[in-house]
PDB file with one MODEL, atoms N, CA, C and O in Angstrom:
MODEL        1
ATOM      1  N   MET A   1      73.676  44.037 126.626  1.00  0.00           N
ATOM      2  CA  MET A   1      74.240  42.571 127.556  1.00  0.00           C
ATOM      3  C   MET A   1      75.699  43.577 127.993  1.00  0.00           C
ATOM      4  O   MET A   1      76.621  43.782 127.204  1.00  0.00           O
ATOM      5  N   PHE A   2      75.632  44.190 129.608  1.00  0.00           N
ATOM      6  CA  PHE A   2      76.337  44.366 130.388  1.00  0.00           C
ATOM      7  C   PHE A   2      77.246  43.611 130.786  1.00  0.00           C
ATOM      8  O   PHE A   2      76.981  43.138 131.891  1.00  0.00           O
ATOM      9  N   PRO A   3      78.537  43.178 130.225  1.00  0.00           N
ATOM     10  CA  PRO A   3      79.246  42.355 131.059  1.00  0.00           C
ATOM     11  C   PRO A   3      79.701  43.361 132.660  1.00  0.00           C
ATOM     12  O   PRO A   3      79.680  44.529 133.049  1.00  0.00           O
ATOM     13  N   PRO A   4      80.197  41.573 133.314  1.00  0.00           N
ATOM     14  CA  PRO A   4      80.345  42.097 134.681  1.00  0.00           C
ATOM     15  C   PRO A   4      81.812  42.802 135.039  1.00  0.00           C
ATOM     16  O   PRO A   4      82.054  43.308 136.135  1.00  0.00           O
ATOM     17  N   THR A   5      82.507  42.762 134.213  1.00  0.00           N
ATOM     18  CA  THR A   5      83.754  43.495 133.898  1.00  0.00           C
ATOM     19  C   THR A   5      84.302  44.164 132.623  1.00  0.00           C
ATOM     20  O   THR A   5      84.123  43.323 131.743  1.00  0.00           O
ATOM     21  N   PRO A   6      84.750  45.008 132.199  1.00  0.00           N
ATOM     22  CA  PRO A   6      85.024  45.427 131.137  1.00  0.00           C
ATOM     23  C   PRO A   6      86.055  44.310 130.196  1.00  0.00           C
ATOM     24  O   PRO A   6      87.047  43.739 130.648  1.00  0.00           O
ATOM     25  N   LEU A   7      85.455  44.170 128.622  1.00  0.00           N
ATOM     26  CA  LEU A   7      86.322  43.462 128.268  1.00  0.00           C
ATOM     27  C   LEU A   7      85.821  41.704 128.571  1.00  0.00           C
ATOM     28  O   LEU A   7      86.568  40.773 128.268  1.00  0.00           O
ATOM     29  N   THR A   8      84.750  41.544 129.070  1.00  0.00           N
ATOM     30  CA  THR A   8      84.617  40.314 129.216  1.00  0.00           C
ATOM     31  C   THR A   8      83.236  39.996 128.287  1.00  0.00           C
ATOM     32  O   THR A   8      82.108  40.484 128.216  1.00  0.00           O
ATOM     33  N   MET A   9      84.261  38.463 127.349  1.00  0.00           N
ATOM     34  CA  MET A   9      83.144  38.374 126.388  1.00  0.00           C
ATOM     35  C   MET A   9      81.733  37.884 126.882  1.00  0.00           C
ATOM     36  O   MET A   9      81.746  37.117 127.845  1.00  0.00           O
ATOM     37  N   LEU A  10      80.483  38.242 126.325  1.00  0.00           N
ATOM     38  CA  LEU A  10      79.197  37.273 126.639  1.00  0.00           C
ATOM     39  C   LEU A  10      79.053  36.564 125.489  1.00  0.00           C
ATOM     40  O   LEU A  10      79.744  36.607 124.471  1.00  0.00           O
ATOM     41  N   GLN A  11      77.789  35.698 125.821  1.00  0.00           N
ATOM     42  CA  GLN A  11      77.481  35.266 124.361  1.00  0.00           C
ATOM     43  C   GLN A  11      75.755  35.222 124.962  1.00  0.00           C
ATOM     44  O   GLN A  11      75.306  35.394 126.095  1.00  0.00           O
ATOM     45  N   PHE A  12      75.057  34.904 123.611  1.00  0.00           N
ATOM     46  CA  PHE A  12      73.498  35.333 124.018  1.00  0.00           C
ATOM     47  C   PHE A  12      73.102  34.154 125.180  1.00  0.00           C
ATOM     48  O   PHE A  12      72.349  34.596 126.047  1.00  0.00           O
ATOM     49  N   HIS A  13      73.476  32.759 125.337  1.00  0.00           N
ATOM     50  CA  HIS A  13      73.380  31.897 126.089  1.00  0.00           C
ATOM     51  C   HIS A  13      73.738  32.548 127.934  1.00  0.00           C
ATOM     52  O   HIS A  13      73.540  31.957 128.995  1.00  0.00           O
ATOM     53  N   ASP A  14      74.129  33.502 127.765  1.00  0.00           N
ATOM     54  CA  ASP A  14      74.877  33.895 129.061  1.00  0.00           C
ATOM     55  C   ASP A  14      73.695  35.202 129.729  1.00  0.00           C
ATOM     56  O   ASP A  14      73.912  35.910 130.712  1.00  0.00           O
ATOM     57  N   THR A  15      72.391  35.217 128.804  1.00  0.00           N
ATOM     58  CA  THR A  15      71.416  35.739 129.087  1.00  0.00           C
ATOM     59  C   THR A  15      70.067  34.922 129.830  1.00  0.00           C
ATOM     60  O   THR A  15      68.898  34.987 129.450  1.00  0.00           O
ATOM     61  N   PRO A  16      70.382  34.463 130.516  1.00  0.00           N
ATOM     62  CA  PRO A  16      68.973  34.075 131.406  1.00  0.00           C
ATOM     63  C   PRO A  16      67.726  34.654 131.230  1.00  0.00           C
ATOM     64  O   PRO A  16      66.612  34.170 131.030  1.00  0.00           O
ATOM     65  N   ASP A  17      68.156  35.844 131.349  1.00  0.00           N
ATOM     66  CA  ASP A  17      66.815  36.817 131.477  1.00  0.00           C
ATOM     67  C   ASP A  17      65.916  36.657 129.870  1.00  0.00           C
ATOM     68  O   ASP A  17      64.826  37.199 129.688  1.00  0.00           O
ATOM     69  N   GLY A  18      66.538  35.922 128.952  1.00  0.00           N
ATOM     70  CA  GLY A  18      66.383  35.978 127.957  1.00  0.00           C
ATOM     71  C   GLY A  18      66.539  37.626 126.664  1.00  0.00           C
ATOM     72  O   GLY A  18      66.412  38.705 127.243  1.00  0.00           O
ATOM     73  N   LEU A  19      66.674  37.664 125.814  1.00  0.00           N
ATOM     74  CA  LEU A  19      67.016  38.602 124.373  1.00  0.00           C
ATOM     75  C   LEU A  19      66.017  39.775 124.698  1.00  0.00           C
ATOM     76  O   LEU A  19      66.343  40.945 124.896  1.00  0.00           O
ATOM     77  N   TYR A  20      64.698  39.236 124.718  1.00  0.00           N
ATOM     78  CA  TYR A  20      63.839  40.312 124.680  1.00  0.00           C
ATOM     79  C   TYR A  20      63.415  41.007 126.075  1.00  0.00           C
ATOM     80  O   TYR A  20      62.347  41.564 126.329  1.00  0.00           O
ATOM     81  N   GLN A  21      64.232  40.874 126.683  1.00  0.00           N
ATOM     82  CA  GLN A  21      64.078  41.669 127.919  1.00  0.00           C
ATOM     83  C   GLN A  21      65.782  42.156 128.394  1.00  0.00           C
ATOM     84  O   GLN A  21      66.136  42.204 129.572  1.00  0.00           O
ATOM     85  N   THR A  22      66.323  42.352 127.696  1.00  0.00           N
ATOM     86  CA  THR A  22      67.737  42.708 127.996  1.00  0.00           C
ATOM     87  C   THR A  22      68.280  43.855 127.064  1.00  0.00           C
ATOM     88  O   THR A  22      68.059  43.750 125.857  1.00  0.00           O
ATOM     89  N   ALA A  23      69.011  45.000 127.564  1.00  0.00           N
ATOM     90  CA  ALA A  23      69.303  45.887 126.827  1.00  0.00           C
ATOM     91  C   ALA A  23      70.934  45.426 126.024  1.00  0.00           C
ATOM     92  O   ALA A  23      71.912  45.074 126.684  1.00  0.00           O
ATOM     93  N   MET A  24      70.919  45.511 124.785  1.00  0.00           N
ATOM     94  CA  MET A  24      72.539  45.381 124.615  1.00  0.00           C
ATOM     95  C   MET A  24      73.305  46.196 124.100  1.00  0.00           C
ATOM     96  O   MET A  24      74.415  45.912 123.650  1.00  0.00           O
ATOM     97  N   ALA A  25      72.499  47.940 124.114  1.00  0.00           N
ATOM     98  CA  ALA A  25      73.064  49.092 123.692  1.00  0.00           C
ATOM     99  C   ALA A  25      72.068  50.073 123.779  1.00  0.00           C
ATOM    100  O   ALA A  25      70.904  49.907 123.414  1.00  0.00           O
ATOM    101  N   ILE A  26      72.653  51.363 124.390  1.00  0.00           N
ATOM    102  CA  ILE A  26      71.862  52.330 124.762  1.00  0.00           C
ATOM    103  C   ILE A  26      72.160  53.378 123.806  1.00  0.00           C
ATOM    104  O   ILE A  26      73.388  53.456 123.765  1.00  0.00           O
ATOM    105  N   GLU A  27      71.545  54.375 122.875  1.00  0.00           N
ATOM    106  CA  GLU A  27      72.018  55.406 122.387  1.00  0.00           C
ATOM    107  C   GLU A  27      71.207  56.484 122.936  1.00  0.00           C
ATOM    108  O   GLU A  27      69.984  56.597 122.865  1.00  0.00           O
ATOM    109  N   LEU A  28      72.195  57.399 123.591  1.00  0.00           N
ATOM    110  CA  LEU A  28      72.281  58.574 124.112  1.00  0.00           C
ATOM    111  C   LEU A  28      71.995  59.695 123.115  1.00  0.00           C
ATOM    112  O   LEU A  28      72.484  59.545 121.995  1.00  0.00           O
ATOM    113  N   PRO A  29      71.268  60.809 123.352  1.00  0.00           N
ATOM    114  CA  PRO A  29      71.487  62.107 122.168  1.00  0.00           C
ATOM    115  C   PRO A  29      72.621  62.680 122.589  1.00  0.00           C
ATOM    116  O   PRO A  29      73.530  62.985 121.818  1.00  0.00           O
ATOM    117  N   ASN A  30      72.654  62.905 124.091  1.00  0.00           N
ATOM    118  CA  ASN A  30      73.457  64.046 124.936  1.00  0.00           C
ATOM    119  C   ASN A  30      74.592  63.513 125.186  1.00  0.00           C
ATOM    120  O   ASN A  30      75.222  63.974 126.138  1.00  0.00           O
ATOM    121  N   ARG A  31      75.136  62.463 124.453  1.00  0.00           N
ATOM    122  CA  ARG A  31      76.417  61.538 124.873  1.00  0.00           C
ATOM    123  C   ARG A  31      77.202  60.955 123.540  1.00  0.00           C
ATOM    124  O   ARG A  31      76.744  59.974 122.955  1.00  0.00           O
ATOM    125  N   PHE A  32      78.040  61.409 123.230  1.00  0.00           N
ATOM    126  CA  PHE A  32      78.706  60.721 121.919  1.00  0.00           C
ATOM    127  C   PHE A  32      79.947  59.848 122.065  1.00  0.00           C
ATOM    128  O   PHE A  32      80.996  60.153 122.632  1.00  0.00           O
ATOM    129  N   VAL A  33      79.705  58.955 121.584  1.00  0.00           N
ATOM    130  CA  VAL A  33      80.716  57.801 121.657  1.00  0.00           C
ATOM    131  C   VAL A  33      80.866  56.854 120.215  1.00  0.00           C
ATOM    132  O   VAL A  33      80.095  55.907 120.059  1.00  0.00           O
ATOM    133  N   PRO A  34      81.456  57.035 119.630  1.00  0.00           N
ATOM    134  CA  PRO A  34      81.771  56.774 118.098  1.00  0.00           C
ATOM    135  C   PRO A  34      81.331  55.041 118.754  1.00  0.00           C
ATOM    136  O   PRO A  34      81.527  54.574 119.876  1.00  0.00           O
ATOM    137  N   TRP A  35      80.643  54.374 117.448  1.00  0.00           N
ATOM    138  CA  TRP A  35      80.269  52.938 117.275  1.00  0.00           C
ATOM    139  C   TRP A  35      81.561  52.069 117.600  1.00  0.00           C
ATOM    140  O   TRP A  35      81.528  51.124 118.388  1.00  0.00           O
ATOM    141  N   HIS A  36      82.509  52.408 117.034  1.00  0.00           N
ATOM    142  CA  HIS A  36      83.893  51.274 116.891  1.00  0.00           C
ATOM    143  C   HIS A  36      84.566  51.985 118.327  1.00  0.00           C
ATOM    144  O   HIS A  36      85.701  51.509 118.366  1.00  0.00           O
ATOM    145  N   SER A  37      84.451  52.604 119.134  1.00  0.00           N
ATOM    146  CA  SER A  37      85.207  52.993 120.401  1.00  0.00           C
ATOM    147  C   SER A  37      84.932  51.673 121.206  1.00  0.00           C
ATOM    148  O   SER A  37      83.887  51.024 121.156  1.00  0.00           O
ATOM    149  N   ASN A  38      86.124  51.365 122.011  1.00  0.00           N
ATOM    150  CA  ASN A  38      85.852  50.451 123.337  1.00  0.00           C
ATOM    151  C   ASN A  38      85.144  51.183 124.860  1.00  0.00           C
ATOM    152  O   ASN A  38      84.911  50.724 125.978  1.00  0.00           O
ATOM    153  N   GLU A  39      84.958  52.599 124.187  1.00  0.00           N
ATOM    154  CA  GLU A  39      84.610  53.641 125.717  1.00  0.00           C
ATOM    155  C   GLU A  39      83.620  52.651 126.000  1.00  0.00           C
ATOM    156  O   GLU A  39      83.320  51.658 125.336  1.00  0.00           O
ATOM    157  N   ASN A  40      83.170  53.052 127.050  1.00  0.00           N
ATOM    158  CA  ASN A  40      81.716  52.301 128.182  1.00  0.00           C
ATOM    159  C   ASN A  40      81.602  53.200 128.745  1.00  0.00           C
ATOM    160  O   ASN A  40      82.464  53.978 129.155  1.00  0.00           O
ATOM    161  N   ARG A  41      80.171  53.225 128.877  1.00  0.00           N
ATOM    162  CA  ARG A  41      79.520  53.816 130.430  1.00  0.00           C
ATOM    163  C   ARG A  41      79.410  53.418 131.538  1.00  0.00           C
ATOM    164  O   ARG A  41      80.150  52.455 131.335  1.00  0.00           O
ATOM    165  N   THR A  42      79.072  53.274 132.794  1.00  0.00           N
ATOM    166  CA  THR A  42      78.529  52.967 133.777  1.00  0.00           C
ATOM    167  C   THR A  42      77.287  52.980 133.831  1.00  0.00           C
ATOM    168  O   THR A  42      76.729  54.066 133.680  1.00  0.00           O
ATOM    169  N   PRO A  43      76.294  51.482 134.119  1.00  0.00           N
ATOM    170  CA  PRO A  43      75.115  52.452 134.387  1.00  0.00           C
ATOM    171  C   PRO A  43      74.851  53.547 135.081  1.00  0.00           C
ATOM    172  O   PRO A  43      73.837  54.043 134.589  1.00  0.00           O
ATOM    173  N   ASP A  44      75.274  54.248 136.060  1.00  0.00           N
ATOM    174  CA  ASP A  44      74.727  55.435 136.297  1.00  0.00           C
ATOM    175  C   ASP A  44      74.707  56.593 135.910  1.00  0.00           C
ATOM    176  O   ASP A  44      73.978  57.535 136.221  1.00  0.00           O
ATOM    177  N   ASP A  45      76.120  56.443 134.724  1.00  0.00           N
ATOM    178  CA  ASP A  45      76.381  57.372 133.860  1.00  0.00           C
ATOM    179  C   ASP A  45      75.034  57.584 132.376  1.00  0.00           C
ATOM    180  O   ASP A  45      74.545  58.470 131.675  1.00  0.00           O
ATOM    181  N   ALA A  46      74.968  56.259 132.572  1.00  0.00           N
ATOM    182  CA  ALA A  46      73.767  56.165 131.130  1.00  0.00           C
ATOM    183  C   ALA A  46      72.266  56.779 131.831  1.00  0.00           C
ATOM    184  O   ALA A  46      71.510  57.651 131.402  1.00  0.00           O
ATOM    185  N   TYR A  47      72.204  56.113 132.822  1.00  0.00           N
ATOM    186  CA  TYR A  47      70.874  56.805 133.774  1.00  0.00           C
ATOM    187  C   TYR A  47      71.011  58.309 133.796  1.00  0.00           C
ATOM    188  O   TYR A  47      70.212  59.068 133.246  1.00  0.00           O
ATOM    189  N   ALA A  48      72.022  58.664 134.431  1.00  0.00           N
ATOM    190  CA  ALA A  48      72.155  60.069 134.772  1.00  0.00           C
ATOM    191  C   ALA A  48      72.129  60.775 133.159  1.00  0.00           C
ATOM    192  O   ALA A  48      72.000  61.998 133.225  1.00  0.00           O
ATOM    193  N   ALA A  49      72.211  60.328 131.975  1.00  0.00           N
ATOM    194  CA  ALA A  49      71.900  61.057 130.504  1.00  0.00           C
ATOM    195  C   ALA A  49      70.832  61.242 130.641  1.00  0.00           C
ATOM    196  O   ALA A  49      70.367  62.376 130.761  1.00  0.00           O
ATOM    197  N   ILE A  50      69.978  59.915 130.664  1.00  0.00           N
ATOM    198  CA  ILE A  50      68.447  59.997 130.202  1.00  0.00           C
ATOM    199  C   ILE A  50      67.799  60.847 131.007  1.00  0.00           C
ATOM    200  O   ILE A  50      66.894  61.589 130.627  1.00  0.00           O
ATOM    201  N   MET A  51      68.224  60.779 132.126  1.00  0.00           N
ATOM    202  CA  MET A  51      67.287  62.261 133.401  1.00  0.00           C
ATOM    203  C   MET A  51      67.729  63.329 133.071  1.00  0.00           C
ATOM    204  O   MET A  51      67.216  64.212 133.760  1.00  0.00           O
ATOM    205  N   GLU A  52      68.809  63.915 131.974  1.00  0.00           N
ATOM    206  CA  GLU A  52      69.002  65.152 131.307  1.00  0.00           C
ATOM    207  C   GLU A  52      68.053  64.994 129.711  1.00  0.00           C
ATOM    208  O   GLU A  52      67.822  65.949 128.969  1.00  0.00           O
ATOM    209  N   LEU A  53      67.775  64.082 129.550  1.00  0.00           N
ATOM    210  CA  LEU A  53      67.420  64.345 128.053  1.00  0.00           C
ATOM    211  C   LEU A  53      66.346  65.475 128.356  1.00  0.00           C
ATOM    212  O   LEU A  53      65.872  65.706 129.469  1.00  0.00           O
ATOM    213  N   GLY A  54      66.053  66.118 127.214  1.00  0.00           N
ATOM    214  CA  GLY A  54      65.141  67.582 126.818  1.00  0.00           C
ATOM    215  C   GLY A  54      63.597  66.647 126.590  1.00  0.00           C
ATOM    216  O   GLY A  54      63.494  65.431 126.429  1.00  0.00           O
ATOM    217  N   SER A  55      62.530  67.655 126.641  1.00  0.00           N
ATOM    218  CA  SER A  55      61.569  67.062 126.404  1.00  0.00           C
ATOM    219  C   SER A  55      60.997  66.380 125.199  1.00  0.00           C
ATOM    220  O   SER A  55      59.962  65.724 125.087  1.00  0.00           O
ATOM    221  N   ASN A  56      62.276  66.813 123.992  1.00  0.00           N
ATOM    222  CA  ASN A  56      61.754  66.350 122.818  1.00  0.00           C
ATOM    223  C   ASN A  56      62.784  65.157 121.978  1.00  0.00           C
ATOM    224  O   ASN A  56      62.946  64.663 120.862  1.00  0.00           O
ATOM    225  N   GLN A  57      63.379  65.097 123.518  1.00  0.00           N
ATOM    226  CA  GLN A  57      64.592  63.796 123.095  1.00  0.00           C
ATOM    227  C   GLN A  57      64.235  62.401 123.883  1.00  0.00           C
ATOM    228  O   GLN A  57      63.401  62.274 124.780  1.00  0.00           O
ATOM    229  N   VAL A  58      65.132  61.323 123.284  1.00  0.00           N
ATOM    230  CA  VAL A  58      64.363  60.099 123.623  1.00  0.00           C
ATOM    231  C   VAL A  58      66.313  59.360 123.409  1.00  0.00           C
ATOM    232  O   VAL A  58      67.066  59.515 122.448  1.00  0.00           O
ATOM    233  N   ALA A  59      66.536  58.668 124.593  1.00  0.00           N
ATOM    234  CA  ALA A  59      67.205  57.570 124.165  1.00  0.00           C
ATOM    235  C   ALA A  59      66.954  56.496 123.783  1.00  0.00           C
ATOM    236  O   ALA A  59      65.996  56.072 124.428  1.00  0.00           O
ATOM    237  N   HIS A  60      67.385  55.611 122.877  1.00  0.00           N
ATOM    238  CA  HIS A  60      67.039  54.310 122.377  1.00  0.00           C
ATOM    239  C   HIS A  60      67.751  52.914 122.910  1.00  0.00           C
ATOM    240  O   HIS A  60      68.970  52.888 123.077  1.00  0.00           O
ATOM    241  N   PHE A  61      67.174  52.103 123.090  1.00  0.00           N
ATOM    242  CA  PHE A  61      67.596  50.713 123.866  1.00  0.00           C
ATOM    243  C   PHE A  61      67.604  49.955 122.730  1.00  0.00           C
ATOM    244  O   PHE A  61      66.624  50.197 122.025  1.00  0.00           O
ATOM    245  N   SER A  62      68.491  48.962 122.199  1.00  0.00           N
ATOM    246  CA  SER A  62      68.651  48.222 121.470  1.00  0.00           C
ATOM    247  C   SER A  62      68.605  47.171 122.225  1.00  0.00           C
ATOM    248  O   SER A  62      69.429  47.092 123.136  1.00  0.00           O
ATOM    249  N   ILE A  63      67.611  46.085 122.027  1.00  0.00           N
ATOM    250  CA  ILE A  63      66.948  44.943 122.894  1.00  0.00           C
ATOM    251  C   ILE A  63      67.792  43.733 122.222  1.00  0.00           C
ATOM    252  O   ILE A  63      68.243  43.731 121.077  1.00  0.00           O
ATOM    253  N   GLY A  64      67.892  42.813 123.089  1.00  0.00           N
ATOM    254  CA  GLY A  64      68.586  41.445 122.144  1.00  0.00           C
ATOM    255  C   GLY A  64      67.490  40.725 121.267  1.00  0.00           C
ATOM    256  O   GLY A  64      67.742  39.891 120.397  1.00  0.00           O
ATOM    257  N   ASP A  65      66.648  41.024 121.509  1.00  0.00           N
ATOM    258  CA  ASP A  65      65.964  40.505 120.351  1.00  0.00           C
ATOM    259  C   ASP A  65      65.923  40.944 118.873  1.00  0.00           C
ATOM    260  O   ASP A  65      65.621  40.350 117.838  1.00  0.00           O
ATOM    261  N   GLY A  66      66.304  42.104 119.127  1.00  0.00           N
ATOM    262  CA  GLY A  66      66.377  43.434 118.002  1.00  0.00           C
ATOM    263  C   GLY A  66      64.837  44.236 117.404  1.00  0.00           C
ATOM    264  O   GLY A  66      64.357  44.552 116.314  1.00  0.00           O
ATOM    265  N   ALA A  67      64.511  44.306 118.650  1.00  0.00           N
ATOM    266  CA  ALA A  67      63.603  45.477 119.151  1.00  0.00           C
ATOM    267  C   ALA A  67      64.655  46.895 119.283  1.00  0.00           C
ATOM    268  O   ALA A  67      65.860  47.008 119.506  1.00  0.00           O
ATOM    269  N   VAL A  68      63.746  47.709 119.070  1.00  0.00           N
ATOM    270  CA  VAL A  68      64.608  49.233 119.823  1.00  0.00           C
ATOM    271  C   VAL A  68      63.111  49.711 120.468  1.00  0.00           C
ATOM    272  O   VAL A  68      61.964  49.562 120.046  1.00  0.00           O
ATOM    273  N   LYS A  69      63.702  50.406 121.787  1.00  0.00           N
ATOM    274  CA  LYS A  69      62.742  51.516 122.421  1.00  0.00           C
ATOM    275  C   LYS A  69      63.494  52.518 122.307  1.00  0.00           C
ATOM    276  O   LYS A  69      64.699  52.750 122.212  1.00  0.00           O
ATOM    277  N   ALA A  70      62.305  53.197 122.343  1.00  0.00           N
ATOM    278  CA  ALA A  70      62.307  54.849 122.630  1.00  0.00           C
ATOM    279  C   ALA A  70      62.469  55.188 124.313  1.00  0.00           C
ATOM    280  O   ALA A  70      61.782  54.420 124.986  1.00  0.00           O
ATOM    281  N   VAL A  71      63.091  55.991 124.954  1.00  0.00           N
ATOM    282  CA  VAL A  71      62.868  56.379 126.204  1.00  0.00           C
ATOM    283  C   VAL A  71      62.774  57.371 126.476  1.00  0.00           C
ATOM    284  O   VAL A  71      63.620  57.989 125.829  1.00  0.00           O
ATOM    285  N   GLY A  72      62.085  58.195 127.252  1.00  0.00           N
ATOM    286  CA  GLY A  72      62.162  60.088 127.701  1.00  0.00           C
ATOM    287  C   GLY A  72      62.933  59.374 128.952  1.00  0.00           C
ATOM    288  O   GLY A  72      63.329  58.270 129.327  1.00  0.00           O
ATOM    289  N   SER A  73      62.865  61.164 129.466  1.00  0.00           N
ATOM    290  CA  SER A  73      63.654  61.154 130.820  1.00  0.00           C
ATOM    291  C   SER A  73      62.699  60.392 132.098  1.00  0.00           C
ATOM    292  O   SER A  73      63.175  60.050 133.180  1.00  0.00           O
ATOM    293  N   ASN A  74      61.458  60.247 131.747  1.00  0.00           N
ATOM    294  CA  ASN A  74      60.469  59.560 132.887  1.00  0.00           C
ATOM    295  C   ASN A  74      61.102  58.068 132.726  1.00  0.00           C
ATOM    296  O   ASN A  74      60.175  57.273 132.883  1.00  0.00           O
ATOM    297  N   LEU A  75      61.893  57.624 132.561  1.00  0.00           N
ATOM    298  CA  LEU A  75      62.068  56.186 132.719  1.00  0.00           C
ATOM    299  C   LEU A  75      62.462  55.982 134.251  1.00  0.00           C
ATOM    300  O   LEU A  75      63.142  56.836 134.819  1.00  0.00           O
ATOM    301  N   ASP A  76      62.205  55.310 134.637  1.00  0.00           N
ATOM    302  CA  ASP A  76      62.133  54.841 136.053  1.00  0.00           C
ATOM    303  C   ASP A  76      63.263  53.910 136.170  1.00  0.00           C
ATOM    304  O   ASP A  76      63.462  52.990 135.376  1.00  0.00           O
ATOM    305  N   ARG A  77      64.039  54.196 137.247  1.00  0.00           N
ATOM    306  CA  ARG A  77      65.456  53.612 137.576  1.00  0.00           C
ATOM    307  C   ARG A  77      65.046  52.075 137.715  1.00  0.00           C
ATOM    308  O   ARG A  77      65.996  51.384 137.346  1.00  0.00           O
ATOM    309  N   GLU A  78      63.942  51.294 138.126  1.00  0.00           N
ATOM    310  CA  GLU A  78      64.107  50.366 138.786  1.00  0.00           C
ATOM    311  C   GLU A  78      64.232  49.625 137.128  1.00  0.00           C
ATOM    312  O   GLU A  78      65.029  48.769 136.745  1.00  0.00           O
ATOM    313  N   LEU A  79      63.080  50.349 136.332  1.00  0.00           N
ATOM    314  CA  LEU A  79      63.079  49.356 135.194  1.00  0.00           C
ATOM    315  C   LEU A  79      64.237  49.759 134.359  1.00  0.00           C
ATOM    316  O   LEU A  79      64.602  48.774 133.718  1.00  0.00           O
ATOM    317  N   PHE A  80      65.016  50.874 134.084  1.00  0.00           N
ATOM    318  CA  PHE A  80      66.439  51.028 133.710  1.00  0.00           C
ATOM    319  C   PHE A  80      67.397  50.209 134.471  1.00  0.00           C
ATOM    320  O   PHE A  80      68.478  49.999 133.922  1.00  0.00           O
ATOM    321  N   ASP A  81      67.173  49.670 135.730  1.00  0.00           N
ATOM    322  CA  ASP A  81      67.933  48.758 136.040  1.00  0.00           C
ATOM    323  C   ASP A  81      67.579  47.012 135.574  1.00  0.00           C
ATOM    324  O   ASP A  81      68.544  46.339 135.212  1.00  0.00           O
ATOM    325  N   ALA A  82      66.696  46.599 135.595  1.00  0.00           N
ATOM    326  CA  ALA A  82      65.915  45.316 134.844  1.00  0.00           C
ATOM    327  C   ALA A  82      66.417  45.234 133.308  1.00  0.00           C
ATOM    328  O   ALA A  82      66.622  44.152 132.758  1.00  0.00           O
ATOM    329  N   LEU A  83      66.594  46.473 132.676  1.00  0.00           N
ATOM    330  CA  LEU A  83      66.646  46.342 131.177  1.00  0.00           C
ATOM    331  C   LEU A  83      68.037  46.259 130.992  1.00  0.00           C
ATOM    332  O   LEU A  83      68.444  45.875 129.895  1.00  0.00           O
ATOM    333  N   ILE A  84      68.862  46.563 131.908  1.00  0.00           N
ATOM    334  CA  ILE A  84      70.415  45.931 131.998  1.00  0.00           C
ATOM    335  C   ILE A  84      71.069  44.968 132.191  1.00  0.00           C
ATOM    336  O   ILE A  84      72.121  44.603 131.667  1.00  0.00           O
ATOM    337  N   SER A  85      70.240  44.368 133.227  1.00  0.00           N
ATOM    338  CA  SER A  85      70.338  43.292 133.555  1.00  0.00           C
ATOM    339  C   SER A  85      70.026  42.088 132.868  1.00  0.00           C
ATOM    340  O   SER A  85      69.105  42.086 132.050  1.00  0.00           O
ATOM    341  N   ARG A  86      70.743  40.975 133.127  1.00  0.00           N
ATOM    342  CA  ARG A  86      70.593  39.846 132.021  1.00  0.00           C
ATOM    343  C   ARG A  86      70.304  38.980 132.899  1.00  0.00           C
ATOM    344  O   ARG A  86      69.637  38.027 132.494  1.00  0.00           O
ATOM    345  N   ASN A  87      70.543  38.996 133.801  1.00  0.00           N
ATOM    346  CA  ASN A  87      70.534  37.452 134.689  1.00  0.00           C
ATOM    347  C   ASN A  87      69.702  38.038 135.950  1.00  0.00           C
ATOM    348  O   ASN A  87      70.090  37.449 136.959  1.00  0.00           O
ATOM    349  N   GLY A  88      68.674  39.008 136.260  1.00  0.00           N
ATOM    350  CA  GLY A  88      67.968  39.449 137.560  1.00  0.00           C
ATOM    351  C   GLY A  88      66.640  39.261 137.814  1.00  0.00           C
ATOM    352  O   GLY A  88      66.013  39.503 138.846  1.00  0.00           O
ATOM    353  N   GLN A  89      66.127  38.627 136.360  1.00  0.00           N
ATOM    354  CA  GLN A  89      64.875  37.326 136.686  1.00  0.00           C
ATOM    355  C   GLN A  89      63.406  38.764 136.737  1.00  0.00           C
ATOM    356  O   GLN A  89      62.235  38.545 137.048  1.00  0.00           O
ATOM    357  N   GLU A  90      63.951  40.015 136.366  1.00  0.00           N
ATOM    358  CA  GLU A  90      62.849  40.896 136.440  1.00  0.00           C
ATOM    359  C   GLU A  90      61.867  40.399 135.331  1.00  0.00           C
ATOM    360  O   GLU A  90      62.228  39.608 134.459  1.00  0.00           O
ATOM    361  N   GLU A  91      60.600  40.913 135.416  1.00  0.00           N
ATOM    362  CA  GLU A  91      59.604  41.287 134.269  1.00  0.00           C
ATOM    363  C   GLU A  91      59.759  42.568 133.618  1.00  0.00           C
ATOM    364  O   GLU A  91      59.754  43.693 134.118  1.00  0.00           O
ATOM    365  N   ILE A  92      59.870  42.276 132.663  1.00  0.00           N
ATOM    366  CA  ILE A  92      59.956  43.643 131.734  1.00  0.00           C
ATOM    367  C   ILE A  92      58.535  43.840 130.838  1.00  0.00           C
ATOM    368  O   ILE A  92      58.346  43.120 129.858  1.00  0.00           O
ATOM    369  N   PRO A  93      57.543  44.869 131.244  1.00  0.00           N
ATOM    370  CA  PRO A  93      56.230  45.455 130.939  1.00  0.00           C
ATOM    371  C   PRO A  93      56.483  45.462 129.317  1.00  0.00           C
ATOM    372  O   PRO A  93      57.513  45.944 128.847  1.00  0.00           O
ATOM    373  N   ASP A  94      55.566  44.947 128.591  1.00  0.00           N
ATOM    374  CA  ASP A  94      55.580  44.628 127.028  1.00  0.00           C
ATOM    375  C   ASP A  94      55.410  46.222 126.134  1.00  0.00           C
ATOM    376  O   ASP A  94      55.580  46.486 124.943  1.00  0.00           O
ATOM    377  N   ASP A  95      55.009  47.070 127.291  1.00  0.00           N
ATOM    378  CA  ASP A  95      54.417  48.743 126.504  1.00  0.00           C
ATOM    379  C   ASP A  95      55.625  49.446 127.016  1.00  0.00           C
ATOM    380  O   ASP A  95      55.459  50.666 126.999  1.00  0.00           O
ATOM    381  N   PHE A  96      56.584  49.137 127.387  1.00  0.00           N
ATOM    382  CA  PHE A  96      57.453  50.064 128.201  1.00  0.00           C
ATOM    383  C   PHE A  96      58.135  50.907 127.363  1.00  0.00           C
ATOM    384  O   PHE A  96      58.905  51.748 127.827  1.00  0.00           O
TER     385      PHE A  96
ENDMDL
END
């Protein structure tokens, strides 16, 4: 759940798209930020890092409902934007 501005606190009810369709965090194997850090990347930075993944690398999306999805460098930007949007009313395919 990416806040509109840094250090903005969001709660689950601030996710009209539904927790099952909203990314809470992204693990990027080619970018390291300690879990306890308050450093954040922009969506453009995160998408660029996904596009740089090697053929045997994946990024992991932690979805709000507890699911974890692995994606490679073939991730479409439109789907990426839908995943990080908490109120865009986009439909996320079940099999992404």
